[in-house]
N, C-alpha and C positions, 0 to 999 in steps of 0.2 A: 809196235803192236802190243796191245794189252789183251791177254787171255784171262778168262775167268772159269774156274772149276766150281760147279755148283753140285754138291752131293744131294741126291734126291731120295734114295731108298737103300735099304740093306736087306739082302737075301742071305741069311746065314753068314758066311765069311766074306761075301761079295758086297762091297759098297759101290753102288751104282751112282753115276753122276752124269753131268752134261758139260761139255767144253764149249765155251762161248768166246767170240771175238768181238771186242768193242771198237767201234769206229771212233778215232780220236777227235774228229771234227764235230760229228753230230751227237756222239754219245750213245747212238743206237747199238744194239747187240744183235749178232747173228750166231745161231747155234751151228757149230762145226761138226760135232759128233757126240756120241755117248762115251762114257768112261767107266772103268772098273778098277777098283783098288782092293787089295787084300786087307781085311779089317784088322789083322794082326800087325800090319806094318804101315798103318795109315800116316800120310804126310801131315804134319801140323799145319793148321790154318796160317795164312800169311801171304806175303809177296815174295816171289823168287824170280831172279833173272833166268832166262832160258837161252842157252847157246845150242848150236847144232855142231856136233863133233863126231868124229869116227869112234864107233863103239868096238873095242877089241872083241867083246863077247859075241856081238851080233854080226860083226864084219861089215858094217855099213854106217852111213851117216844117220844119227838119231838125235832128237832133242834131249838135252840134259838139264836138270834143275840145279842151279848153283846155290850154295850156302844153306842147304837144308840142315837144321841143327842136329849135330851128332851123327850125320850120315853123309855118304858120298855115292856117286854113281847112280843117282836116281834119274831114270830115263822115262821118256814117253815112247811106248812101243806097242807092237801088235801082240795080241794074246786073246784067249777065249774065256778063261775062267780064272778065279782067284788063285788057283794053283800055278798059273803062269807068271805070277808077280810075287817077288819078295821085297816089295817096297816101291815099285815103279807104278806109273799110271798107264793102264792099257786103254787103247782107243778102238772104236768100232761102232757097230749098230747093236743096240741092246735087244735081246730076246730073252726076257726074264733075267736070270742071273748069268747069262752067257752073252758074249759079244760075237758077232758075225761080221764078215767083210773087213776084218781087222787089218790085214796087211795092206789092202788097197787104201784104206783110210789113213793108216800110218804113213804111207808113201806120199799121199796128197798133203798131209799136214806137215811133214818134214820138208817137202819142197816149198811150201808157202813160208815156213819159218826161215829156211835157208835163204830165201829171196828177200827177206825184210831186213831193215837195219837192225842188226842183232843187239846193239847197245840199248835199244828201246824195247826189246821183247821182254815182257813181264808176265808171269802167271800169278794171278791172285786166287788163292784157295779161300773161298768165302766161308765165313762163320756159318754154322748151322743155324737155321731159323728157330729151331727148338733143340733141346738137349738130346732128343732121341730122333733118329731118322725113322721114317716109316719102315717097320719091320714086316716082311712078307714071308709067309710060309712057302718055300719053293715047291712043295708038293702040290700046292693049290694054284700056282702061277702058270 
């Protein structure tokens, strides 16, 4: 399974994105959910293998990114604001700079990843289309 993270906007410290799944046969993409990253700990662009392992911190199975340069323990998990992440990718439905329905979406994503051939699970964090993400004033959003 190939996943793509497309970063689309920045609200203060919240970098908002979309997580897509690519069909290996047709090359078509399906959006799975919205994402949120803390801008202070953003993951470098590139490709990362994704495993599903038990997280001692969260006490459940969660996706983990492998071989992130200079870092470890980078998970994909539930959360609502940039304060819920010190380097991980949060998943849910975007409402401005906040994610909702995060836990339900995390569980659905983890189940899908755990059921796929893990040696083929890759997350591609795409290069930004421009040097600056759209910056939005949270007070107006």
